[in-house]
N, C-alpha and C positions, 0 to 999 in steps of 0.2 A: 904169596899174599903180602901186602905191604905192611900190615900190622896185625896185632892179635885182636881177637874178638872182644876181649875185655877192654882194650884200649879204644876200639872203634865205636862200641855201643855202650852207653851208660843208661840203663833202664831205670827210670825213677821208681821209687817204692810207692808212689802215689799215682802216677800217671805214665802211660807209655809216651816217650819222647819221639813223636813221629818224625821230627826234623833230624834227630840223631840216627834213627833207623834208615831214613832216606839217604843220609850222608854215607852210612855204612855200606849201603848197596854199591856206591860208586868207588869205595875203597878196596873192594875185592875184585880179583881178576875175572871171575866167572859168576856174576850175579844173575844168571839166566833164569833161575827158578822164580816165578812170579809170586810165590808165597814165601820167599826167603825171610822177609821181615816178620811175617806171621809166626814162623817157626822160632825166630829169635825171641819174640815177646811171650810165647806160650810155653817155651821149654822149661822155664823156672816155675810155672804154676801147675803143670800137669805131672801126674805120676809117670815114672819112666815107661811103664808098659802102655799107658794111655797115650803118651807122646809118640811112642813107636807106631801105634796104630794110626795116629794123625799123620805121621810121616809117610806111612804106606798109602793112606788114602790120597794124599796130595801128590805122591809119586805116581800113583795110578792115574790121577787126573792129568798130570803133565804128559804121561805117555799117550793117553787118549787124545790130548790136545795136539801133540806132535803129529799124530796120525790123522788129524782132522776128523776125529770121531766126536762131533760136537754134541750129538744127542746123548752119548755115553757120558760126556763131560757134565751135562746137566744133572744126570743121576748122581755122579760123584760129588758134585757140589752140595746136593741135598744130604748125602750120607756124611760128608765132612762136617756140615753144620750140626747134624743130629749128634754125632759122636762127641764133638767138642762141648756142646751144651750139656749133655748128660754126664760126661766125664767130670766137667767142672762142678756141676751141681753135687755130685757124689763127693768130690774133693772138699767142697765147702761145707759138707755135712747138712746139705739142704734136705729137708724132709719132703721128698718128691711125692706128690699126691697121686699115688697109684690108683686110687679110686677114680679120680678124674680121668686118668689115662685109660683105664679100663672102660669107663662109661663112654668116653669118646670113641674108643675102638668098637664097642658094641653098637653104638649108634651108627657109626660109619658102615659096619657090616650089614646092619638091618636095612640101611638106605640102599646099599648096593644090591641086596636081594630084591628090594622093592623095584629098583630100576630095571633089573633083569626081567622081572615079572611083567613090567609095563612094556618093555621091548618085545618080549615073547607074545604078549597079547596083541600088540600093534602089527606084528608081522605074520600072525597065524592065519589059517584059512577059516572060513565061516563055520565049519563043522567043529572046530576046536575053540571057538570064541568063548562059549559058555564056561568051559573048564578053565581057560586062561583067565577069564574075568574073576572067577572065584579065587584063583591063586593071587591075583593082584589085590583083592580085598583082604585076604589072609595076611599078605605081606604088609599091607597098609596098617592093619591092626597091630601087627608085631612092631612096626616102626613107631606107632603112636604109644604103645606100651613102654618102649625103650625111652622115648622122648619124655613121657610123664615120669618114669623112674629116675631120669636124670635129675629132676628137681629134688628128689629125696636123697639120692646117693651122693650127690656132689657136696652136700652139707654134712655128711656123716663122717664118723671116724673109722669106718670099716676099711680094712685093707684086704684086697684079694690075696688068696694064698699063693697064686702064681705071680712071679715077677716078670714073666715073659709078656709084657704089654708093649704096644707100639709107642715109640718115642714121639711125643708131641712137644716140639721145642717152645712153642708159644705158651703152652700150659706150664712148662718147667720154669721158664724165665719169670713167670708170675709167682711161682712158688719161691723163687729166689727173692723177689721183691717183698713178698710177705714175710719171709723169715728174717730179712735184714731191714725191715721197715723203720727201725729205730736208729739205723746207722746212716747219717746224712750223706756222706760221700758215696757209700755203696748205693743208696737209693737213687742218687743223682746219676750215677753211671748206668744203672739198670734202666732208669726212665729214659735215658738217651737212646738206648737200644729199642725200647718199646715205641717211643714217640716217632722215631724215624721210619718205623715199619720195615726195617731191614729184613727181619726174619720172614715176614709174609712175602716180600718181594722175591727173596731167594727161593722160598718154597714154591712160589708160582712157577719159577723156571724149572725146578725139579718136576713139578706136576706136568708141565708142558712136555718135558722129555719122556715122561712115563706113559702118556696117553696119546692115542692116535687121534687124528683130526676127524671131525664129524662130517666133513664134506666128501669123504671117500678118497681123498688124495693123500699121497704120502706126506707125512709130517716129520720133518727133521729140523733140529735147531741149527742155526747158522753160527759162524764164527763171531759175527757182531753181537749176537744174543749172548753167547758165552762170555765174550769179553766184557759185556755190560754186567753180567752176573758176577764175574770175578771182582769187578769194581764195587760190587755190593758185599761180597763175601769177605774180602780182605778187611775193610773197615769194621765189619761186624765182628770178626774174630779179634781184631785189635781192641775193639771196645770191650770184649770179654776179658782181655788182658787188663784193661783199666778196672773192671769190676774186681778182678782177682787181687790187684794191688791195693784197692780200697778196702777189701776185706782183710788183707794182711796187716794193714795199718791200724794201730790202736788209736781210737778216738778218745 
């Protein structure tokens, strides 16, 4: 290597110097890892154990990419985003609204059950139609109850006893915004992430990888789709680095 890491990359305490990061990539002999700059910017803001998990996720992604397993890459991209968002929220002392996460999880589960009942009703023979229709009605009532309960629970201070709830990155980033709403630089950095809809666009790729096509044909993600997703994930993770530096700075 031509120079030390500390000499080649000077990370601002306020903002990630993307130009310096890009320059650093060219200063090293083997900058083949497409997330090299992401690891540089996040190493100082993640706890060592959380950073190790991030390295493992990105290494697994790179391995799948080299083997042209692009659908698996789509799943890895989603996992990486979820891990970073949750790890940073915990590091920042953000009071993650587990009630919201639990409500969203329950709502999603009841919707899935309703969907399964509708599919079963649509594909059953005439002798079973009556029974299947009753099941659809029962699942619809359950979904409506969960939807109505959402309005009460989401404003409550209740916390589920279990911490094993699904990570919803869009909900968590709004928890970050709420907790640091009085910190101008933090708020600006968070708003940039929200307004560009980077999270939703990345999660759409993950969802495409997780679900089969409805036309009955095999659905696999392509290299172009993954390359486009990487170009969403990289700036998203770098933006989280910006949020971290803004939080670390005393205003």
